DRENROPA-623095 format. One line per 3 residues: number of its first residue (from 1); their letters; for each residue z, y, x of N, C-alpha, C. Coordinates in Angstrom, 1 decimal, m for minus. Layout:
BEGIN
NUM = a = Z,Y,X,Z,Y,X,Z,Y,X; ...
//
This chain:
BEGIN
1 = xxx = m16.0,m13.7,18.8,m14.9,m13.5,18.1,m13.6,m13.7,18.9; m12.9,m12.7,19.2,m11.7,m12.8,20.0,m10.4,m12.9,19.2; m9.5,m13.7,19.6,m8.2,m13.8,19.0,m7.1,m13.4,19.9
4 = xxx = m6.2,m12.6,19.5,m5.0,m12.2,20.3,m4.0,m13.3,20.3; m3.1,m13.2,21.2,m2.0,m14.2,21.2,m1.2,m14.2,19.9; m1.1,m13.1,19.3,m0.4,m13.0,18.0,m1.2,m13.7,16.9
7 = xxx = m2.5,m13.5,16.9,m3.4,m14.1,16.0,m3.3,m15.7,16.1; m3.3,m16.1,17.3,m3.3,m17.6,17.5,m1.9,m18.1,17.1; m0.8,m17.4,17.3,0.5,m17.9,16.9,0.6,m17.9,15.4
10 = xxx = 0.1,m16.9,14.7,0.2,m16.8,13.3,m0.6,m17.9,12.6; m1.9,m18.1,13.1,m2.7,m19.2,12.6,m2.1,m20.5,12.8; m1.5,m20.7,14.0,m0.8,m22.0,14.3,0.4,m22.2,13.4
13 = xxx = 1.1,m21.2,13.1,2.2,m21.3,12.3,1.8,m21.7,10.9; 0.8,m21.2,10.3,0.3,m21.5,9.0,m0.3,m22.9,9.0; m1.0,m23.3,10.1,m1.5,m24.7,10.2,m0.3,m25.7,10.2
16 = xxx = 0.7,m25.4,10.9,1.9,m26.2,11.0,2.6,m26.3,9.6; 2.7,m25.1,9.0,3.3,m25.1,7.6,2.5,m26.0,6.6; 1.2,m25.9,6.7,0.4,m26.8,5.8,0.6,m28.2,6.1
19 = xxx = 0.8,m28.6,7.4,1.1,m30.0,7.7,2.5,m30.4,7.3; 3.4,m29.5,7.4,4.8,m29.8,7.0,4.9,m30.1,5.5; 4.3,m29.2,4.7,4.4,m29.4,3.2,3.6,m30.7,2.8
22 = xxx = 2.5,m31.0,3.5,1.8,m32.2,3.2,2.7,m33.5,3.5; 3.3,m33.5,4.7,4.2,m34.6,5.0,5.4,m34.7,4.1; 5.9,m33.6,3.7,7.1,m33.6,2.7,6.6,m34.1,1.4
25 = xxx = 5.3,m33.9,1.0,4.8,m34.3,m0.3,4.5,m35.8,m0.3; 4.7,m36.5,0.8,4.3,m38.0,0.8,5.4,m38.8,0.0; 6.6,m38.4,m0.1,7.6,m39.2,m0.6,7.6,m39.4,m2.1
28 = xxx = 7.5,m40.6,m2.5,7.6,m40.9,m4.0,6.3,m40.6,m4.7; 5.2,m40.3,m4.0,4.0,m40.0,m4.7,3.1,m41.2,m4.8; 2.7,m41.5,m6.0,1.8,m42.7,m6.2,0.5,m42.2,m6.9
31 = xxx = 0.4,m41.0,m7.3,m0.7,m40.5,m8.1,m2.0,m40.4,m7.2; m3.1,m40.4,m7.8,m4.4,m40.2,m7.1,m4.4,m38.8,m6.5; m4.0,m37.8,m7.3,m3.9,m36.5,m6.7,m2.4,m36.1,m6.8
34 = xxx = m1.8,m36.0,m5.6,m0.3,m35.8,m5.6,0.0,m34.3,m5.8; 1.2,m34.0,m6.3,1.7,m32.6,m6.4,1.9,m32.2,m5.0; 1.6,m30.9,m4.7,1.7,m30.4,m3.3,2.0,m28.9,m3.3
37 = xxx = 2.7,m28.5,m2.3,2.9,m27.1,m2.1,1.8,m26.5,m1.2; 0.8,m27.3,m0.8,m0.3,m26.8,0.0,m1.0,m25.6,m0.6; m1.3,m25.6,m1.9,m2.0,m24.4,m2.4,m1.1,m23.1,m2.2
40 = xxx = 0.2,m23.2,m2.2,1.0,m22.0,m2.0,0.8,m21.6,m0.5; 0.8,m22.5,0.4,0.6,m22.1,1.8,m0.8,m21.5,2.0; m1.8,m22.1,1.4,m3.2,m21.5,1.5,m3.3,m20.1,0.9
43 = xxx = m2.7,m19.9,m0.3,m2.7,m18.6,m0.9,m2.0,m17.6,0.0; m0.9,m18.0,0.6,m0.1,m17.1,1.5,m0.9,m16.8,2.8; m1.6,m17.8,3.3,m2.4,m17.7,4.5,m3.5,m16.6,4.3
46 = xxx = m4.2,m16.7,3.2,m5.2,m15.7,2.9,m4.6,m14.3,2.6; m3.5,m14.3,1.9,m2.8,m13.0,1.5,m2.1,m12.3,2.6; m1.6,m13.1,3.6,m0.9,m12.5,4.7,m1.7,m12.3,6.0
49 = xxx = m2.5,m13.3,6.3,m3.3,m13.3,7.5,m4.6,m12.6,7.4; m5.2,m12.5,6.2,m6.5,m12.0,6.0,m7.5,m13.1,6.0; m8.8,m12.7,5.8,m9.9,m13.6,5.7,m10.1,m14.5,6.9
52 = xxx = m10.2,m13.9,8.1,m10.6,m14.6,9.3,m9.5,m15.5,9.8; m8.3,m14.9,9.9,m7.1,m15.8,10.4,m6.6,m16.8,9.3; m6.7,m16.4,8.1,m6.3,m17.3,7.0,m7.1,m18.5,7.0
55 = xxx = m8.5,m18.3,7.0,m9.4,m19.4,7.0,m9.3,m20.2,8.3; m9.0,m19.5,9.4,m8.9,m20.3,10.7,m7.7,m21.1,10.7; m6.6,m20.6,10.1,m5.3,m21.4,10.1,m5.5,m22.7,9.3
58 = xxx = m6.1,m22.6,8.2,m6.3,m23.8,7.4,m7.4,m24.7,8.0; m8.4,m24.1,8.6,m9.4,m24.9,9.4,m8.7,m25.8,10.5; m7.8,m25.1,11.2,m7.1,m25.8,12.2,m6.3,m27.0,11.6
61 = xxx = m5.6,m26.8,10.5,m4.9,m27.9,9.8,m5.9,m29.0,9.5; m7.0,m28.7,8.9,m8.0,m29.8,8.5,m8.5,m30.5,9.7; m8.8,m29.7,10.7,m9.4,m30.4,12.0,m8.3,m31.3,12.6
64 = xxx = m7.0,m30.9,12.6,m6.0,m31.7,13.1,m6.0,m33.1,12.4; m6.2,m33.1,11.1,m6.2,m34.3,10.3,m7.5,m35.1,10.6; m8.6,m34.4,10.7,m9.8,m35.1,11.0,m9.9,m35.8,12.4
67 = xxx = m9.2,m35.2,13.3,m9.2,m35.9,14.7,m8.3,m37.0,14.7; m7.5,m37.2,13.7,m6.6,m38.4,13.6,m5.1,m38.2,13.6; m4.7,m36.9,13.6,m3.3,m36.7,13.5,m2.9,m36.9,12.1
70 = xxx = m1.7,m37.6,11.8,m1.3,m38.0,10.5,m0.7,m36.8,9.7; m1.6,m35.8,9.4,m1.0,m34.6,8.7,m1.5,m34.5,7.2; m2.3,m35.4,6.8,m2.7,m35.3,5.4,m1.7,m36.0,4.5
73 = xxx = m1.7,m35.7,3.2,m0.7,m36.1,2.3,m0.9,m37.6,1.8; m2.1,m38.1,1.8,m2.3,m39.4,1.2,m2.8,m40.3,2.3; m2.6,m41.6,2.2,m3.2,m42.6,3.2,m4.7,m42.4,3.2
76 = xxx = m5.3,m42.5,4.3,m4.8,m42.9,5.7,m4.1,m41.8,6.5; m3.8,m40.7,5.9,m3.1,m39.6,6.5,m3.8,m38.8,7.6; m5.0,m39.3,8.0,m5.8,m38.6,9.0,m6.9,m39.4,9.5
79 = xxx = m7.8,m38.8,10.3,m9.0,m39.5,10.8,m10.2,m39.1,10.0; m11.4,m39.3,10.7,m12.6,m38.8,10.1,m13.0,m39.5,8.7; m12.4,m40.7,8.5,m12.7,m41.4,7.3,m12.1,m40.7,6.1
82 = xxx = m11.2,m39.8,6.3,m10.5,m39.1,5.2,m11.6,m38.2,4.4; m12.7,m37.9,5.0,m13.7,m37.2,4.4,m14.2,m37.9,3.1; m14.0,m39.2,3.1,m14.4,m40.0,1.9,m13.3,m40.2,0.9
85 = xxx = m12.2,m39.5,1.0,m11.1,m39.6,0.1,m11.5,m38.6,m1.1; m11.2,m38.9,m2.3,m11.6,m38.0,m3.4,m10.9,m36.6,m3.3; m9.8,m36.6,m2.7,m9.1,m35.3,m2.6,m9.5,m34.4,m1.4
88 = xxx = m10.4,m34.9,m0.6,m10.8,m34.1,0.6,m11.5,m32.8,0.2; m12.1,m32.8,m0.9,m12.8,m31.6,m1.4,m11.8,m30.4,m1.6; m10.6,m30.8,m1.9,m9.6,m29.7,m2.1,m9.2,m29.1,m0.7
91 = xxx = m9.3,m30.0,0.3,m9.0,m29.4,1.7,m10.1,m28.5,2.2; m11.3,m28.9,1.9,m12.4,m28.0,2.2,m12.3,m26.7,1.4; m11.9,m26.8,0.2,m11.7,m25.6,m0.7,m10.6,m24.7,m0.2
94 = xxx = m9.6,m25.3,0.4,m8.5,m24.5,0.9,m9.0,m23.5,2.0; m9.9,m23.9,2.8,m10.5,m23.0,3.8,m11.2,m21.8,3.1; m12.1,m22.1,2.2,m12.8,m21.1,1.5,m11.9,m20.2,0.7
97 = xxx = m10.9,m20.8,0.1,m9.9,m19.9,m0.7,m9.2,m19.0,0.1; m8.7,m19.4,1.3,m8.0,m18.5,2.2,m8.9,m17.3,2.6; m10.1,m17.7,2.9,m11.1,m16.6,3.3,m11.3,m15.6,2.2
100 = xxx = m11.6,m16.1,1.0,m11.9,m15.2,m0.1,m10.7,m14.3,m0.5; m9.5,m14.9,m0.5,m8.3,m14.1,m0.8,m8.2,m13.0,0.2; m8.3,m13.3,1.5,m8.2,m12.3,2.5,m9.3,m11.2,2.4
103 = xxx = m10.5,m11.6,2.1,m11.6,m10.6,1.8,m11.3,m9.7,0.7; m10.8,m10.3,m0.4,m10.5,m9.5,m1.6,m9.3,m8.5,m1.4; m8.4,m8.9,m0.5,m7.3,m8.0,m0.3,m7.5,m7.0,0.9
106 = xxx = m8.6,m7.1,1.6,m8.9,m6.1,2.7,m9.0,m4.7,2.1; m8.1,m3.9,2.6,m8.1,m2.4,2.2,m7.7,m2.2,0.8; m7.3,m3.2,0.0,m7.0,m2.9,m1.4,m5.5,m3.4,m1.8
109 = xxx = m4.7,m3.4,m0.8,m3.3,m3.9,m1.0,m2.5,m2.9,m1.8; m2.7,m2.7,m3.0,m2.0,m1.7,m3.7,m0.8,m2.2,m4.6; m1.0,m3.1,m5.4,0.0,m3.6,m6.3,0.0,m5.1,m6.6
112 = xxx = 0.9,m5.5,m7.4,1.0,m6.9,m7.7,m0.3,m7.4,m8.4; m0.9,m6.6,m9.3,m2.1,m7.1,m10.0,m3.2,m7.4,m9.0; m3.4,m6.6,m8.0,m4.4,m6.8,m7.0,m4.2,m8.1,m6.3
115 = xxx = m2.9,m8.4,m5.8,m2.6,m9.6,m5.1,m2.8,m10.8,m6.1; m2.3,m10.7,m7.3,m2.3,m11.8,m8.2,m3.8,m12.2,m8.5; m4.7,m11.2,m8.7,m6.1,m11.5,m9.0,m6.7,m12.2,m7.8
118 = xxx = m6.4,m11.8,m6.6,m6.9,m12.4,m5.4,m6.4,m13.9,m5.4; m5.2,m14.1,m5.7,m4.6,m15.5,m5.7,m5.3,m16.3,m6.8; m5.6,m15.7,m7.9,m6.3,m16.4,m9.0,m7.7,m16.8,m8.5
121 = xxx = m8.4,m15.9,m7.8,m9.7,m16.2,m7.3,m9.6,m17.3,m6.3; m8.6,m17.4,m5.5,m8.4,m18.5,m4.6,m8.2,m19.8,m5.3; m7.4,m19.8,m6.4,m7.2,m21.0,m7.2,m8.5,m21.5,m7.8
124 = xxx = m9.3,m20.5,m8.3,m10.6,m20.8,m8.9,m11.5,m21.5,m7.9; m11.5,m21.0,m6.6,m12.3,m21.7,m5.6,m11.8,m23.1,m5.3; m10.5,m23.2,m5.2,m10.0,m24.6,m5.0,m10.4,m25.6,m6.0
127 = xxx = m10.3,m25.2,m7.3,m10.8,m26.1,m8.3,m12.3,m26.2,m8.4; m13.0,m25.1,m8.1,m14.5,m25.2,m8.2,m15.1,m26.1,m7.2; m14.4,m26.2,m6.0,m15.0,m27.1,m5.0,m14.3,m28.5,m5.1
130 = xxx = m13.0,m28.5,m5.3,m12.2,m29.8,m5.3,m12.6,m30.7,m6.4; m12.7,m30.2,m7.6,m13.0,m31.1,m8.7,m14.4,m31.8,m8.7; m15.5,m31.0,m8.4,m16.8,m31.7,m8.2,m16.8,m32.7,m7.1
133 = xxx = m16.1,m32.4,m6.0,m16.1,m33.4,m4.9,m15.3,m34.6,m5.3; m14.2,m34.5,m6.0,m13.5,m35.6,m6.6,m14.4,m36.5,m7.4; m15.1,m35.8,m8.3,m16.0,m36.5,m9.2,m17.1,m37.3,m8.5
136 = xxx = m17.7,m36.6,m7.5,m18.8,m37.2,m6.7,m18.3,m38.4,m5.9; m17.2,m38.3,m5.3,m16.6,m39.4,m4.5,m16.3,m40.6,m5.4; m15.6,m40.4,m6.5,m15.3,m41.5,m7.4,m16.5,m42.1,m7.9
139 = xxx = m17.5,m41.4,m8.4,m18.6,m42.0,m9.1,m19.7,m42.5,m8.1; m19.9,m41.9,m7.0,m21.0,m42.3,m6.1,m20.6,m43.0,m4.8; m19.4,m42.8,m4.4,m18.9,m43.5,m3.2,m18.0,m44.7,m3.5
142 = xxx = m17.0,m44.4,m4.3,m16.1,m45.5,m4.6,m16.7,m46.4,m5.7; m17.6,m45.9,m6.5,m18.3,m46.7,m7.5,m17.6,m46.9,m8.8; m16.5,m46.2,m9.0,m15.8,m46.3,m10.3,m16.3,m45.2,m11.2
145 = xxx = m16.7,m45.5,m12.3,m17.2,m44.5,m13.3,m16.0,m43.7,m13.8; m16.1,m42.4,m13.5,m15.0,m41.5,m13.9,m15.7,m40.3,m14.6; m15.6,m40.2,m15.9,m16.2,m39.1,m16.6,m15.6,m37.7,m16.2
148 = xxx = m16.3,m36.7,m16.5,m15.8,m35.3,m16.2,m14.4,m35.1,m16.8; m14.3,m35.5,m18.1,m13.0,m35.3,m18.8,m11.8,m36.0,m18.1; m12.1,m37.2,m17.6,m11.1,m37.9,m16.8,m10.7,m37.1,m15.6
151 = xxx = m11.7,m36.6,m14.9,m11.4,m35.8,m13.7,m10.5,m34.6,m14.0; m10.8,m34.0,m15.1,m10.0,m32.8,m15.6,m8.6,m33.3,m15.9; m8.4,m34.4,m16.6,m7.1,m34.9,m17.0,m6.3,m35.3,m15.8
154 = xxx = m7.0,m35.8,m14.7,m6.2,m36.3,m13.5,m6.0,m35.3,m12.5; m7.0,m34.4,m12.2,m6.9,m33.5,m11.1,m6.8,m32.0,m11.4; m6.8,m31.7,m12.7,m6.7,m30.3,m13.1,m5.5,m30.0,m14.0
157 = xxx = m5.5,m30.6,m15.2,m4.5,m30.3,m16.2,m3.0,m30.5,m15.7; m2.7,m31.6,m15.0,m1.3,m31.7,m14.5,m0.9,m30.6,m13.5; m1.8,m29.9,m12.9,m1.5,m29.1,m11.8,m1.7,m27.6,m12.0
160 = xxx = m2.5,m27.2,m13.0,m2.9,m25.8,m13.2,m1.7,m24.9,m13.5; m0.8,m25.4,m14.3,0.4,m24.6,m14.6,1.2,m24.3,m13.4; 1.5,m25.4,m12.6,2.2,m25.2,m11.3,1.5,m24.3,m10.4
163 = xxx = 0.1,m24.4,m10.3,m0.6,m23.6,m9.4,m0.6,m22.1,m9.8; m0.5,m21.9,m11.1,m0.4,m20.5,m11.6,1.0,m19.9,m11.1; 2.0,m20.7,m11.2,3.3,m20.3,m10.7,3.2,m20.0,m9.2
166 = xxx = 2.5,m20.9,m8.4,2.3,m20.7,m7.0,1.6,m19.4,m6.7; 0.6,m19.0,m7.6,m0.1,m17.8,m7.5,0.8,m16.6,m7.7; 1.7,m16.7,m8.6,2.6,m15.6,m8.9,3.6,m15.5,m7.7
169 = xxx = 4.1,m16.6,m7.2,5.0,m16.6,m6.0,4.3,m16.0,m4.8; 3.1,m16.5,m4.5,2.4,m16.1,m3.3,2.0,m14.6,m3.4; 1.6,m14.1,m4.6,1.3,m12.7,m4.7,2.5,m11.9,m4.5
172 = xxx = 3.6,m12.3,m5.0,4.9,m11.5,m4.8,5.3,m11.5,m3.4; 5.3,m12.7,m2.7,5.6,m12.8,m1.3,4.7,m12.0,m0.4; 3.4,m12.2,m0.6,2.4,m11.5,0.2,2.5,m10.0,0.1
175 = xxx = 2.7,m9.5,m1.2,2.9,m8.1,m1.4,4.2,m7.6,m0.7; 5.3,m8.3,m0.9,6.5,m7.8,m0.3,6.5,m7.8,1.3; 5.9,m8.9,1.8,5.8,m8.9,3.3,4.8,m7.9,3.8
178 = xxx = 3.7,m7.6,3.1,2.8,m6.6,3.6,3.4,m5.2,3.5; 4.2,m5.0,2.5,4.8,m3.7,2.4,5.9,m3.5,3.5; 6.6,m4.5,3.9,7.6,m4.5,4.9,6.9,m4.3,6.3
181 = xx = 5.9,m5.0,6.5,5.2,m4.9,7.9,4.4,m3.7,8.0; 3.7,m3.3,6.9,2.9,m2.1,6.9,1.5,m2.3,7.1
//
């Protein structure tokens, strides 16, 4: 798999953007699952870069954090121990979501509906991976009993409305940029 200099620059730009929005999200956040603009970056990465580069850019971001750079939103902000954080499943899901969005949009970039449906699929993947991981870490690693309904109340309900707005914004932006670039 070869990457051009342009591919590397674009992937690096989205990895940096994911780190920037994570760092900006640190201020004033005390929730278990903080509000973040990272899903917007992930949706845009998949929608603008495609499956391979979108997933690579988010993978680079996650790897930067896992090697110890302080790029994650919650303490400890980086390092391999972050895998045991309840919200790490969302980071794994970001990679898969960017890939799926890019795959869904390959050769089908016709209108807003197509982009929006791809973004919704990405959000579905984020929640389908992130919520069970959250549940498993809380119940089996941290040892605090957290029923499924509590997970939904903490990690889904407060965010789904905002994430739908992010899907609308990212679909609009990705469509507009794709039309401009060609």
